[in-house]
Each structure stands twice: as C-alpha cells, then as structure tokens.
All heavy atoms as TSV, in Angstrom:
chain	resi	resn	atom	element	x	y	z
A	1	MET	N	N	1.275	7.830	18.939
A	1	MET	CA	C	2.321	6.911	18.785
A	1	MET	C	C	1.829	5.453	18.894
A	1	MET	O	O	2.678	4.583	18.891
A	1	MET	CB	C	3.408	7.105	19.797
A	1	MET	CG	C	4.149	8.438	19.720
A	1	MET	SD	S	5.699	8.450	18.958
A	1	MET	CE	C	6.639	7.240	19.857
A	2	ALA	N	N	0.525	5.274	18.738
A	2	ALA	CA	C	-0.004	3.946	18.857
A	2	ALA	C	C	0.479	3.097	17.635
A	2	ALA	O	O	0.911	1.946	17.893
A	2	ALA	CB	C	-1.588	3.901	18.961
A	3	LEU	N	N	0.498	3.615	16.487
A	3	LEU	CA	C	0.887	2.842	15.341
A	3	LEU	C	C	2.370	2.403	15.473
A	3	LEU	O	O	2.678	1.401	15.248
A	3	LEU	CB	C	0.691	3.710	14.051
A	3	LEU	CG	C	1.210	3.063	12.788
A	3	LEU	CD1	C	0.451	1.710	12.492
A	3	LEU	CD2	C	0.994	4.032	11.564
A	4	ALA	N	N	3.190	3.425	15.878
A	4	ALA	CA	C	4.661	3.072	16.020
A	4	ALA	C	C	4.869	1.979	17.020
A	4	ALA	O	O	5.598	1.020	16.777
A	4	ALA	CB	C	5.277	4.365	16.497
A	5	ASN	N	N	4.214	2.060	18.202
A	5	ASN	CA	C	4.269	0.967	19.235
A	5	ASN	C	C	3.739	-0.385	18.667
A	5	ASN	O	O	4.330	-1.374	18.920
A	5	ASN	CB	C	3.568	1.355	20.498
A	5	ASN	CG	C	4.284	2.536	21.174
A	5	ASN	OD1	O	5.515	2.724	21.075
A	5	ASN	ND2	N	3.513	3.315	21.928
A	6	ASN	N	N	2.625	-0.300	17.956
A	6	ASN	CA	C	2.007	-1.506	17.498
A	6	ASN	C	C	2.895	-2.204	16.375
A	6	ASN	O	O	2.946	-3.426	16.441
A	6	ASN	CB	C	0.664	-1.219	17.019
A	6	ASN	CG	C	-0.380	-0.932	18.056
A	6	ASN	OD1	O	-0.127	-1.315	19.199
A	6	ASN	ND2	N	-1.436	-0.314	17.771
A	7	ILE	N	N	3.478	-1.427	15.551
A	7	ILE	CA	C	4.391	-1.988	14.559
A	7	ILE	C	C	5.516	-2.745	15.301
A	7	ILE	O	O	5.852	-3.865	14.934
A	7	ILE	CB	C	4.902	-0.953	13.560
A	7	ILE	CG1	C	3.825	-0.425	12.646
A	7	ILE	CG2	C	6.064	-1.630	12.712
A	7	ILE	CD1	C	4.193	0.775	11.893
A	8	ALA	N	N	6.145	-2.147	16.286
A	8	ALA	CA	C	7.309	-2.601	16.993
A	8	ALA	C	C	6.832	-3.897	17.689
A	8	ALA	O	O	7.543	-4.910	17.651
A	8	ALA	CB	C	7.859	-1.551	17.960
A	9	GLN	N	N	5.755	-3.853	18.319
A	9	GLN	CA	C	5.251	-5.033	19.147
A	9	GLN	C	C	4.972	-6.180	18.251
A	9	GLN	O	O	5.364	-7.372	18.653
A	9	GLN	CB	C	4.012	-4.657	19.993
A	9	GLN	CG	C	4.227	-3.784	21.159
A	9	GLN	CD	C	2.978	-3.386	21.864
A	9	GLN	OE1	O	1.896	-3.687	21.464
A	9	GLN	NE2	N	3.131	-2.555	22.927
A	10	HIS	N	N	4.271	-5.967	17.211
A	10	HIS	CA	C	3.985	-7.125	16.266
A	10	HIS	C	C	5.212	-7.758	15.633
A	10	HIS	O	O	5.373	-8.915	15.496
A	10	HIS	CB	C	3.057	-6.697	15.135
A	10	HIS	CG	C	1.644	-6.614	15.593
A	10	HIS	ND1	N	0.753	-7.740	15.667
A	10	HIS	CD2	C	0.736	-5.559	15.873
A	10	HIS	CE1	C	-0.426	-7.346	16.029
A	10	HIS	NE2	N	-0.481	-5.987	16.099
A	11	ARG	N	N	6.177	-6.841	15.384
A	11	ARG	CA	C	7.423	-7.297	14.770
A	11	ARG	C	C	8.165	-8.188	15.746
A	11	ARG	O	O	8.651	-9.264	15.491
A	11	ARG	CB	C	8.331	-6.087	14.282
A	11	ARG	CG	C	9.675	-6.529	13.789
A	11	ARG	CD	C	10.519	-5.344	13.424
A	11	ARG	NE	N	10.825	-4.508	14.506
A	11	ARG	CZ	C	11.766	-4.680	15.523
A	11	ARG	NH1	N	12.453	-5.784	15.506
A	11	ARG	NH2	N	11.940	-3.749	16.405
A	12	LYS	N	N	8.300	-7.657	16.975
A	12	LYS	CA	C	9.011	-8.339	18.056
A	12	LYS	C	C	8.359	-9.634	18.419
A	12	LYS	O	O	9.025	-10.653	18.670
A	12	LYS	CB	C	9.176	-7.522	19.233
A	12	LYS	CG	C	10.168	-6.365	18.993
A	12	LYS	CD	C	10.162	-5.353	20.142
A	12	LYS	CE	C	11.114	-4.115	19.780
A	12	LYS	NZ	N	11.031	-3.137	20.928
A	13	ARG	N	N	7.011	-9.759	18.482
A	13	ARG	CA	C	6.322	-11.019	18.643
A	13	ARG	C	C	6.638	-12.061	17.730
A	13	ARG	O	O	6.615	-13.239	18.097
A	13	ARG	CB	C	4.771	-10.781	18.646
A	13	ARG	CG	C	4.261	-10.225	19.913
A	13	ARG	CD	C	2.718	-10.327	19.894
A	13	ARG	NE	N	2.193	-9.137	20.681
A	13	ARG	CZ	C	1.291	-8.250	20.231
A	13	ARG	NH1	N	0.709	-8.503	19.104
A	13	ARG	NH2	N	0.973	-7.316	21.061
A	14	ARG	N	N	7.000	-11.702	16.474
A	14	ARG	CA	C	7.301	-12.656	15.463
A	14	ARG	C	C	8.811	-12.964	15.487
A	14	ARG	O	O	9.215	-13.822	14.672
A	14	ARG	CB	C	6.913	-12.196	14.135
A	14	ARG	CG	C	5.357	-12.344	13.981
A	14	ARG	CD	C	4.854	-11.428	12.887
A	14	ARG	NE	N	3.414	-11.686	12.816
A	14	ARG	CZ	C	2.437	-11.214	13.708
A	14	ARG	NH1	N	2.828	-10.597	14.724
A	14	ARG	NH2	N	1.231	-11.499	13.486
A	15	GLY	N	N	9.595	-12.250	16.302
A	15	GLY	CA	C	10.969	-12.471	16.392
A	15	GLY	C	C	11.799	-11.931	15.173
A	15	GLY	O	O	12.847	-12.378	14.836
A	16	TRP	N	N	11.134	-10.963	14.487
A	16	TRP	CA	C	11.782	-10.350	13.289
A	16	TRP	C	C	12.655	-9.119	13.657
A	16	TRP	O	O	12.245	-8.332	14.468
A	16	TRP	CB	C	10.699	-9.938	12.256
A	16	TRP	CG	C	9.839	-11.069	11.748
A	16	TRP	CD1	C	10.194	-12.416	11.773
A	16	TRP	CD2	C	8.667	-10.867	11.059
A	16	TRP	NE1	N	9.220	-13.091	11.141
A	16	TRP	CE2	C	8.235	-12.151	10.640
A	16	TRP	CE3	C	7.882	-9.852	10.744
A	16	TRP	CZ2	C	6.994	-12.418	10.004
A	16	TRP	CZ3	C	6.645	-9.969	10.071
A	16	TRP	CH2	C	6.283	-11.306	9.648
A	17	SER	N	N	13.735	-8.980	12.981
A	17	SER	CA	C	14.490	-7.777	13.123
A	17	SER	C	C	13.854	-6.742	12.250
A	17	SER	O	O	12.963	-6.953	11.373
A	17	SER	CB	C	15.937	-7.988	12.619
A	17	SER	OG	O	15.916	-8.258	11.244
A	18	GLN	N	N	14.269	-5.415	12.437
A	18	GLN	CA	C	13.785	-4.395	11.536
A	18	GLN	C	C	14.154	-4.675	10.129
A	18	GLN	O	O	13.355	-4.483	9.174
A	18	GLN	CB	C	14.308	-3.009	11.882
A	18	GLN	CG	C	13.729	-2.490	13.255
A	18	GLN	CD	C	14.233	-1.138	13.562
A	18	GLN	OE1	O	15.273	-0.707	13.173
A	18	GLN	NE2	N	13.559	-0.503	14.499
A	19	GLU	N	N	15.309	-5.269	9.882
A	19	GLU	CA	C	15.788	-5.625	8.540
A	19	GLU	C	C	14.887	-6.657	7.972
A	19	GLU	O	O	14.569	-6.622	6.726
A	19	GLU	CB	C	17.224	-6.229	8.711
A	19	GLU	CG	C	17.866	-6.479	7.358
A	19	GLU	CD	C	18.291	-5.266	6.591
A	19	GLU	OE1	O	18.631	-4.253	7.189
A	19	GLU	OE2	O	18.192	-5.341	5.357
A	20	GLU	N	N	14.529	-7.664	8.698
A	20	GLU	CA	C	13.598	-8.679	8.175
A	20	GLU	C	C	12.188	-8.107	7.792
A	20	GLU	O	O	11.621	-8.445	6.743
A	20	GLU	CB	C	13.389	-9.882	9.311
A	20	GLU	CG	C	12.291	-10.777	8.908
A	20	GLU	CD	C	12.752	-11.810	7.713
A	20	GLU	OE1	O	13.904	-11.814	7.467
A	20	GLU	OE2	O	11.800	-12.504	7.139
A	21	LEU	N	N	11.638	-7.345	8.654
A	21	LEU	CA	C	10.342	-6.700	8.326
A	21	LEU	C	C	10.495	-5.830	7.073
A	21	LEU	O	O	9.670	-5.789	6.124
A	21	LEU	CB	C	9.823	-5.776	9.522
A	21	LEU	CG	C	8.511	-5.134	9.187
A	21	LEU	CD1	C	7.372	-6.072	8.775
A	21	LEU	CD2	C	8.101	-4.302	10.454
A	22	ALA	N	N	11.562	-5.064	6.949
A	22	ALA	CA	C	11.785	-4.169	5.806
A	22	ALA	C	C	11.920	-5.099	4.589
A	22	ALA	O	O	11.330	-4.698	3.507
A	22	ALA	CB	C	13.192	-3.478	6.055
A	23	HIS	N	N	12.588	-6.175	4.632
A	23	HIS	CA	C	12.703	-7.054	3.481
A	23	HIS	C	C	11.373	-7.589	3.037
A	23	HIS	O	O	11.025	-7.612	1.823
A	23	HIS	CB	C	13.607	-8.288	3.776
A	23	HIS	CG	C	13.788	-9.294	2.752
A	23	HIS	ND1	N	14.482	-9.010	1.545
A	23	HIS	CD2	C	13.189	-10.443	2.656
A	23	HIS	CE1	C	14.347	-10.096	0.785
A	23	HIS	NE2	N	13.626	-11.024	1.398
A	24	ARG	N	N	10.493	-8.020	4.016
A	24	ARG	CA	C	9.150	-8.514	3.660
A	24	ARG	C	C	8.255	-7.440	2.984
A	24	ARG	O	O	7.372	-7.803	2.291
A	24	ARG	CB	C	8.453	-8.994	4.905
A	24	ARG	CG	C	9.153	-10.291	5.474
A	24	ARG	CD	C	8.581	-10.721	6.786
A	24	ARG	NE	N	9.245	-11.932	7.211
A	24	ARG	CZ	C	8.788	-13.123	7.120
A	24	ARG	NH1	N	7.629	-13.331	6.494
A	24	ARG	NH2	N	9.406	-14.182	7.559
A	25	LEU	N	N	8.557	-6.199	3.244
A	25	LEU	CA	C	7.734	-5.039	2.775
A	25	LEU	C	C	8.436	-4.359	1.594
A	25	LEU	O	O	7.818	-3.387	1.023
A	25	LEU	CB	C	7.393	-4.007	3.797
A	25	LEU	CG	C	6.606	-4.480	5.013
A	25	LEU	CD1	C	6.613	-3.469	6.107
A	25	LEU	CD2	C	5.133	-4.692	4.499
A	26	SER	N	N	9.659	-4.743	1.258
A	26	SER	CA	C	10.394	-4.095	0.179
A	26	SER	C	C	10.631	-2.638	0.473
A	26	SER	O	O	10.477	-1.782	-0.429
A	26	SER	CB	C	9.715	-4.351	-1.206
A	26	SER	OG	O	9.732	-5.727	-1.483
A	27	VAL	N	N	11.009	-2.413	1.736
A	27	VAL	CA	C	11.417	-1.026	2.133
A	27	VAL	C	C	12.755	-1.053	2.753
A	27	VAL	O	O	13.264	-2.143	3.076
A	27	VAL	CB	C	10.382	-0.365	3.009
A	27	VAL	CG1	C	9.010	-0.293	2.392
A	27	VAL	CG2	C	10.186	-1.072	4.350
A	28	SER	N	N	13.263	0.052	3.125
A	28	SER	CA	C	14.639	0.075	3.806
A	28	SER	C	C	14.462	-0.098	5.368
A	28	SER	O	O	13.306	0.141	5.914
A	28	SER	CB	C	15.304	1.426	3.590
A	28	SER	OG	O	14.591	2.472	4.323
A	29	ARG	N	N	15.451	-0.597	5.973
A	29	ARG	CA	C	15.418	-0.841	7.396
A	29	ARG	C	C	15.211	0.536	8.110
A	29	ARG	O	O	14.548	0.708	9.101
A	29	ARG	CB	C	16.641	-1.457	7.848
A	29	ARG	CG	C	16.611	-1.777	9.352
A	29	ARG	CD	C	17.963	-1.802	10.105
A	29	ARG	NE	N	18.856	-0.716	9.790
A	29	ARG	CZ	C	18.720	0.485	10.504
A	29	ARG	NH1	N	17.769	0.757	11.429
A	29	ARG	NH2	N	19.586	1.420	10.201
A	30	GLN	N	N	15.756	1.658	7.391
A	30	GLN	CA	C	15.600	2.941	8.020
A	30	GLN	C	C	14.220	3.365	8.045
A	30	GLN	O	O	13.771	4.069	9.030
A	30	GLN	CB	C	16.533	3.953	7.291
A	30	GLN	CG	C	17.939	3.787	7.390
A	30	GLN	CD	C	18.680	2.664	6.533
A	30	GLN	OE1	O	17.918	1.958	5.785
A	30	GLN	NE2	N	19.864	2.508	6.722
A	31	SER	N	N	13.424	2.919	7.048
A	31	SER	CA	C	12.081	3.276	7.082
A	31	SER	C	C	11.274	2.624	8.192
A	31	SER	O	O	10.506	3.320	8.959
A	31	SER	CB	C	11.350	2.842	5.756
A	31	SER	OG	O	11.765	3.530	4.611
A	32	VAL	N	N	11.614	1.404	8.393
A	32	VAL	CA	C	10.958	0.708	9.538
A	32	VAL	C	C	11.349	1.393	10.808
A	32	VAL	O	O	10.550	1.589	11.821
A	32	VAL	CB	C	11.368	-0.811	9.530
A	32	VAL	CG1	C	10.831	-1.580	10.871
A	32	VAL	CG2	C	10.800	-1.504	8.315
A	33	SER	N	N	12.649	1.719	11.013
A	33	SER	CA	C	13.129	2.347	12.216
A	33	SER	C	C	12.426	3.677	12.464
A	33	SER	O	O	11.953	4.005	13.504
A	33	SER	CB	C	14.639	2.635	12.104
A	33	SER	OG	O	15.085	3.351	13.228
A	34	LYS	N	N	12.187	4.473	11.388
A	34	LYS	CA	C	11.389	5.746	11.562
A	34	LYS	C	C	10.014	5.482	11.892
A	34	LYS	O	O	9.470	6.260	12.700
A	34	LYS	CB	C	11.586	6.574	10.196
A	34	LYS	CG	C	13.014	7.120	10.036
A	34	LYS	CD	C	13.025	8.000	8.751
A	34	LYS	CE	C	14.387	8.578	8.597
A	34	LYS	NZ	N	14.534	9.342	7.277
A	35	TRP	N	N	9.373	4.468	11.296
A	35	TRP	CA	C	7.948	4.195	11.670
A	35	TRP	C	C	7.833	3.883	13.209
A	35	TRP	O	O	6.966	4.353	13.844
A	35	TRP	CB	C	7.493	2.980	10.932
A	35	TRP	CG	C	7.338	3.139	9.411
A	35	TRP	CD1	C	7.487	4.335	8.669
A	35	TRP	CD2	C	7.258	2.175	8.425
A	35	TRP	NE1	N	7.336	4.096	7.389
A	35	TRP	CE2	C	7.231	2.701	7.245
A	35	TRP	CE3	C	7.238	0.803	8.518
A	35	TRP	CZ2	C	7.138	1.994	5.968
A	35	TRP	CZ3	C	7.067	0.019	7.327
A	35	TRP	CH2	C	7.099	0.679	6.071
A	36	GLU	N	N	8.775	2.977	13.620
A	36	GLU	CA	C	8.739	2.524	15.043
A	36	GLU	C	C	9.086	3.731	16.043
A	36	GLU	O	O	8.716	3.612	17.185
A	36	GLU	CB	C	9.696	1.307	15.221
A	36	GLU	CG	C	9.111	0.045	14.487
A	36	GLU	CD	C	9.938	-1.155	14.744
A	36	GLU	OE1	O	10.933	-1.077	15.478
A	36	GLU	OE2	O	9.546	-2.274	14.242
A	37	SER	N	N	9.879	4.600	15.599
A	37	SER	CA	C	10.261	5.668	16.478
A	37	SER	C	C	9.255	6.934	16.404
A	37	SER	O	O	9.398	7.808	17.169
A	37	SER	CB	C	11.698	6.144	16.223
A	37	SER	OG	O	11.761	6.842	14.894
A	38	GLY	N	N	8.359	6.842	15.453
A	38	GLY	CA	C	7.387	7.846	15.334
A	38	GLY	C	C	7.881	9.097	14.513
A	38	GLY	O	O	7.248	10.081	14.458
A	39	GLN	N	N	9.039	8.904	13.900
A	39	GLN	CA	C	9.541	10.040	13.097
A	39	GLN	C	C	8.940	10.154	11.814
A	39	GLN	O	O	8.945	11.133	11.164
A	39	GLN	CB	C	11.089	9.731	12.858
A	39	GLN	CG	C	11.885	9.910	14.097
A	39	GLN	CD	C	13.386	9.652	13.756
A	39	GLN	OE1	O	13.704	8.879	12.983
A	39	GLN	NE2	N	14.317	10.320	14.519
A	40	SER	N	N	8.265	9.029	11.267
A	40	SER	CA	C	7.505	8.983	10.048
A	40	SER	C	C	6.377	8.028	10.157
A	40	SER	O	O	6.426	7.255	11.106
A	40	SER	CB	C	8.340	8.786	8.861
A	40	SER	OG	O	8.795	7.490	8.725
A	41	THR	N	N	5.397	8.132	9.267
A	41	THR	CA	C	4.298	7.162	9.264
A	41	THR	C	C	4.220	6.478	7.904
A	41	THR	O	O	4.399	7.122	6.864
A	41	THR	CB	C	3.008	7.982	9.500
A	41	THR	OG1	O	3.172	8.692	10.709
A	41	THR	CG2	C	1.820	7.098	9.635
A	42	PRO	N	N	3.940	5.101	7.901
A	42	PRO	CA	C	3.877	4.521	6.599
A	42	PRO	C	C	2.660	4.988	5.860
A	42	PRO	O	O	1.617	5.328	6.495
A	42	PRO	CB	C	3.716	2.971	7.011
A	42	PRO	CG	C	3.338	2.964	8.430
A	42	PRO	CD	C	3.822	4.276	9.020
A	43	ASP	N	N	2.692	4.962	4.525
A	43	ASP	CA	C	1.510	5.360	3.723
A	43	ASP	C	C	0.412	4.260	3.963
A	43	ASP	O	O	0.671	3.238	4.503
A	43	ASP	CB	C	1.827	5.657	2.360
A	43	ASP	CG	C	2.301	4.372	1.597
A	43	ASP	OD1	O	1.832	3.330	1.837
A	43	ASP	OD2	O	3.090	4.582	0.595
A	44	LEU	N	N	-0.815	4.665	3.526
A	44	LEU	CA	C	-1.942	3.860	3.768
A	44	LEU	C	C	-1.773	2.437	3.129
A	44	LEU	O	O	-2.109	1.475	3.777
A	44	LEU	CB	C	-3.222	4.483	3.100
A	44	LEU	CG	C	-4.490	3.795	3.431
A	44	LEU	CD1	C	-4.782	3.525	4.812
A	44	LEU	CD2	C	-5.660	4.559	2.756
A	45	ASN	N	N	-1.227	2.323	1.981
A	45	ASN	CA	C	-0.932	1.071	1.334
A	45	ASN	C	C	-0.063	0.215	2.221
A	45	ASN	O	O	-0.289	-1.017	2.340
A	45	ASN	CB	C	-0.368	1.163	0.011
A	45	ASN	CG	C	-1.266	1.706	-1.036
A	45	ASN	OD1	O	-2.564	1.516	-0.928
A	45	ASN	ND2	N	-0.856	2.404	-2.024
A	46	ARG	N	N	0.961	0.794	2.825
A	46	ARG	CA	C	1.883	0.016	3.737
A	46	ARG	C	C	1.218	-0.376	5.002
A	46	ARG	O	O	1.390	-1.456	5.592
A	46	ARG	CB	C	3.132	0.938	4.113
A	46	ARG	CG	C	4.065	1.140	2.943
A	46	ARG	CD	C	4.883	-0.133	2.669
A	46	ARG	NE	N	5.800	0.318	1.581
A	46	ARG	CZ	C	6.065	-0.419	0.520
A	46	ARG	NH1	N	5.508	-1.624	0.423
A	46	ARG	NH2	N	6.964	-0.011	-0.382
A	47	VAL	N	N	0.307	0.521	5.532
A	47	VAL	CA	C	-0.566	0.101	6.667
A	47	VAL	C	C	-1.341	-1.154	6.367
A	47	VAL	O	O	-1.415	-2.085	7.170
A	47	VAL	CB	C	-1.386	1.250	7.226
A	47	VAL	CG1	C	-2.390	0.750	8.297
A	47	VAL	CG2	C	-0.447	2.372	7.660
A	48	VAL	N	N	-1.907	-1.192	5.206
A	48	VAL	CA	C	-2.713	-2.422	4.827
A	48	VAL	C	C	-1.822	-3.647	4.671
A	48	VAL	O	O	-2.112	-4.699	5.228
A	48	VAL	CB	C	-3.465	-2.106	3.534
A	48	VAL	CG1	C	-4.045	-3.392	2.958
A	48	VAL	CG2	C	-4.572	-1.035	3.661
A	49	GLU	N	N	-0.536	-3.430	4.122
A	49	GLU	CA	C	0.312	-4.543	4.033
A	49	GLU	C	C	0.758	-5.049	5.383
A	49	GLU	O	O	0.839	-6.226	5.540
A	49	GLU	CB	C	1.597	-4.078	3.197
A	49	GLU	CG	C	1.326	-4.041	1.727
A	49	GLU	CD	C	2.758	-3.755	1.074
A	49	GLU	OE1	O	3.589	-4.537	0.897
A	49	GLU	OE2	O	2.848	-2.501	0.692
A	50	LEU	N	N	1.092	-4.120	6.223
A	50	LEU	CA	C	1.440	-4.466	7.571
A	50	LEU	C	C	0.351	-5.286	8.297
A	50	LEU	O	O	0.618	-6.256	8.982
A	50	LEU	CB	C	1.788	-3.274	8.396
A	50	LEU	CG	C	3.092	-2.535	8.075
A	50	LEU	CD1	C	3.163	-1.036	8.572
A	50	LEU	CD2	C	4.269	-3.306	8.722
A	51	SER	N	N	-0.852	-4.788	8.194
A	51	SER	CA	C	-1.998	-5.489	8.880
A	51	SER	C	C	-2.092	-6.942	8.343
A	51	SER	O	O	-2.384	-7.939	9.039
A	51	SER	CB	C	-3.271	-4.687	8.755
A	51	SER	OG	O	-3.742	-4.748	7.393
A	52	GLN	N	N	-1.945	-7.016	6.976
A	52	GLN	CA	C	-1.987	-8.424	6.446
A	52	GLN	C	C	-0.783	-9.279	6.878
A	52	GLN	O	O	-1.031	-10.408	7.194
A	52	GLN	CB	C	-2.019	-8.336	4.913
A	52	GLN	CG	C	-3.335	-7.742	4.376
A	52	GLN	CD	C	-3.271	-7.365	2.886
A	52	GLN	OE1	O	-2.160	-7.310	2.230
A	52	GLN	NE2	N	-4.476	-7.168	2.354
A	53	LEU	N	N	0.337	-8.754	6.843
A	53	LEU	CA	C	1.542	-9.464	7.272
A	53	LEU	C	C	1.482	-9.830	8.776
A	53	LEU	O	O	1.818	-11.039	9.135
A	53	LEU	CB	C	2.766	-8.518	7.129
A	53	LEU	CG	C	4.140	-9.162	7.240
A	53	LEU	CD1	C	4.344	-10.340	6.255
A	53	LEU	CD2	C	5.157	-8.080	7.061
A	54	PHE	N	N	0.886	-8.977	9.596
A	54	PHE	CA	C	0.759	-9.281	10.960
A	54	PHE	C	C	-0.538	-9.939	11.387
A	54	PHE	O	O	-0.799	-10.294	12.514
A	54	PHE	CB	C	0.839	-8.002	11.913
A	54	PHE	CG	C	2.201	-7.356	11.836
A	54	PHE	CD1	C	2.220	-5.920	11.895
A	54	PHE	CD2	C	3.308	-8.040	11.743
A	54	PHE	CE1	C	3.422	-5.243	11.858
A	54	PHE	CE2	C	4.569	-7.398	11.747
A	54	PHE	CZ	C	4.643	-5.999	11.803
A	55	ASN	N	N	-1.359	-10.263	10.391
A	55	ASN	CA	C	-2.695	-10.958	10.580
A	55	ASN	C	C	-3.512	-10.203	11.542
A	55	ASN	O	O	-4.010	-10.843	12.531
A	55	ASN	CB	C	-2.464	-12.384	10.950
A	55	ASN	CG	C	-3.677	-13.199	10.800
A	55	ASN	OD1	O	-4.547	-12.948	9.953
A	55	ASN	ND2	N	-3.889	-14.209	11.701
A	56	THR	N	N	-3.745	-8.936	11.374
A	56	THR	CA	C	-4.537	-8.108	12.254
A	56	THR	C	C	-5.330	-7.082	11.444
A	56	THR	O	O	-5.079	-7.092	10.187
A	56	THR	CB	C	-3.727	-7.417	13.319
A	56	THR	OG1	O	-4.483	-6.762	14.298
A	56	THR	CG2	C	-2.751	-6.314	12.719
A	57	THR	N	N	-6.126	-6.356	12.017
A	57	THR	CA	C	-6.889	-5.300	11.367
A	57	THR	C	C	-6.149	-4.041	11.210
A	57	THR	O	O	-5.300	-3.718	12.117
A	57	THR	CB	C	-8.254	-5.013	11.932
A	57	THR	OG1	O	-7.994	-4.448	13.286
A	57	THR	CG2	C	-9.056	-6.350	12.085
A	58	THR	N	N	-6.413	-3.258	10.263
A	58	THR	CA	C	-5.851	-1.849	10.235
A	58	THR	C	C	-6.305	-1.036	11.439
A	58	THR	O	O	-5.420	-0.283	11.990
A	58	THR	CB	C	-6.211	-1.142	8.914
A	58	THR	OG1	O	-7.652	-1.105	8.765
A	58	THR	CG2	C	-5.606	-1.900	7.686
A	59	ASP	N	N	-7.510	-1.192	11.907
A	59	ASP	CA	C	-7.915	-0.495	13.110
A	59	ASP	C	C	-7.118	-0.803	14.323
A	59	ASP	O	O	-6.668	0.032	15.025
A	59	ASP	CB	C	-9.420	-0.817	13.436
A	59	ASP	CG	C	-10.371	-0.055	12.518
A	59	ASP	OD1	O	-9.977	0.952	11.900
A	59	ASP	OD2	O	-11.566	-0.439	12.571
A	60	GLU	N	N	-6.804	-2.127	14.490
A	60	GLU	CA	C	-5.990	-2.516	15.649
A	60	GLU	C	C	-4.583	-1.922	15.527
A	60	GLU	O	O	-3.997	-1.368	16.397
A	60	GLU	CB	C	-5.928	-4.063	15.776
A	60	GLU	CG	C	-5.339	-4.516	17.090
A	60	GLU	CD	C	-3.787	-4.552	17.055
A	60	GLU	OE1	O	-3.238	-4.746	16.009
A	60	GLU	OE2	O	-3.182	-4.299	18.140
A	61	LEU	N	N	-4.019	-2.064	14.290
A	61	LEU	CA	C	-2.699	-1.588	14.070
A	61	LEU	C	C	-2.520	-0.136	14.302
A	61	LEU	O	O	-1.606	0.433	14.824
A	61	LEU	CB	C	-2.272	-1.936	12.587
A	61	LEU	CG	C	-0.729	-1.900	12.324
A	61	LEU	CD1	C	0.050	-2.845	13.187
A	61	LEU	CD2	C	-0.536	-2.194	10.808
A	62	LEU	N	N	-3.534	0.686	13.855
A	62	LEU	CA	C	-3.539	2.049	14.073
A	62	LEU	C	C	-3.953	2.586	15.467
A	62	LEU	O	O	-3.859	3.706	15.840
A	62	LEU	CB	C	-4.593	2.763	13.028
A	62	LEU	CG	C	-4.218	2.661	11.557
A	62	LEU	CD1	C	-5.283	3.057	10.710
A	62	LEU	CD2	C	-2.951	3.591	11.326
A	63	GLY	N	N	-4.438	1.620	16.274
A	63	GLY	CA	C	-4.825	1.902	17.675
A	63	GLY	C	C	-6.186	2.451	17.770
A	63	GLY	O	O	-6.487	3.077	18.837
A	64	ASN	N	N	-7.063	2.043	16.834
A	64	ASN	CA	C	-8.484	2.587	16.788
A	64	ASN	C	C	-9.445	1.537	17.449
A	64	ASN	O	O	-10.590	1.703	17.244
A	64	ASN	CB	C	-8.906	2.873	15.441
A	64	ASN	CG	C	-8.152	4.028	14.843
A	64	ASN	OD1	O	-7.613	4.931	15.514
A	64	ASN	ND2	N	-8.058	4.096	13.536
A	65	VAL	N	N	-9.009	0.599	18.194
A	65	VAL	CA	C	-9.877	-0.486	18.714
A	65	VAL	C	C	-10.172	-0.027	20.153
A	65	VAL	O	O	-9.278	0.352	20.921
A	65	VAL	CB	C	-9.205	-1.855	18.779
A	65	VAL	CG1	C	-10.104	-2.816	19.431
A	65	VAL	CG2	C	-8.870	-2.267	17.379
A	66	THR	N	N	-11.492	0.011	20.539
A	66	THR	CA	C	-11.936	0.315	21.913
A	66	THR	C	C	-12.557	-0.924	22.453
A	66	THR	O	O	-13.160	-1.736	21.793
A	66	THR	CB	C	-12.926	1.511	21.845
A	66	THR	OG1	O	-13.976	1.118	21.044
A	66	THR	CG2	C	-12.197	2.723	21.338
A	67	SER	N	N	-12.547	-0.924	23.818
A	67	SER	CA	C	-13.138	-2.073	24.517
A	67	SER	C	C	-14.593	-1.832	24.590
A	67	SER	O	O	-15.118	-0.687	24.773
A	67	SER	CB	C	-12.564	-2.231	25.858
A	67	SER	OG	O	-11.226	-2.483	25.804
A	68	SER	N	N	-15.383	-2.895	24.523
A	68	SER	CA	C	-16.973	-2.802	24.661
A	68	SER	C	C	-17.316	-3.000	26.018
A	68	SER	O	O	-16.751	-3.848	26.756
A	68	SER	CB	C	-17.537	-3.805	23.749
A	68	SER	OG	O	-17.167	-3.612	22.425
C-alpha cells in the first residue's frame, strides 16, 4: 500500500482535492479514490505521470527507496 499512501500524501501536500488531481491526469475522481484506497493501481504510464506531476521519482512514489 506504499503507492496508495504516497499518492495521497503528495496530493495533500499540494492542497489538491482528488478531483483536482484527477483533472490534471485526465482521469475520474473515482480512479484517484481507488488508487489511494488500494482498490486499484494506476498503470505504468500513470505512475510516470504522477511522479512528474509530484516532482519525484517513480521509485519513491512506488515506495522502492531505501535508506543508505
């Protein structure tokens, strides 16, 4: 559920509603809601779009970053 939590955290840090994020990605608000609740996962292209929108890496967004 790292991806779900990370999407929600990045969205909230920017002060965006699920509707706003959905608009920026040209998807439905329901899609964003399902991603954040872990009911579904965005496809790879959407993960790349999300990482660009949030100015982060796909690894960080997916929760694949480890501390050194």
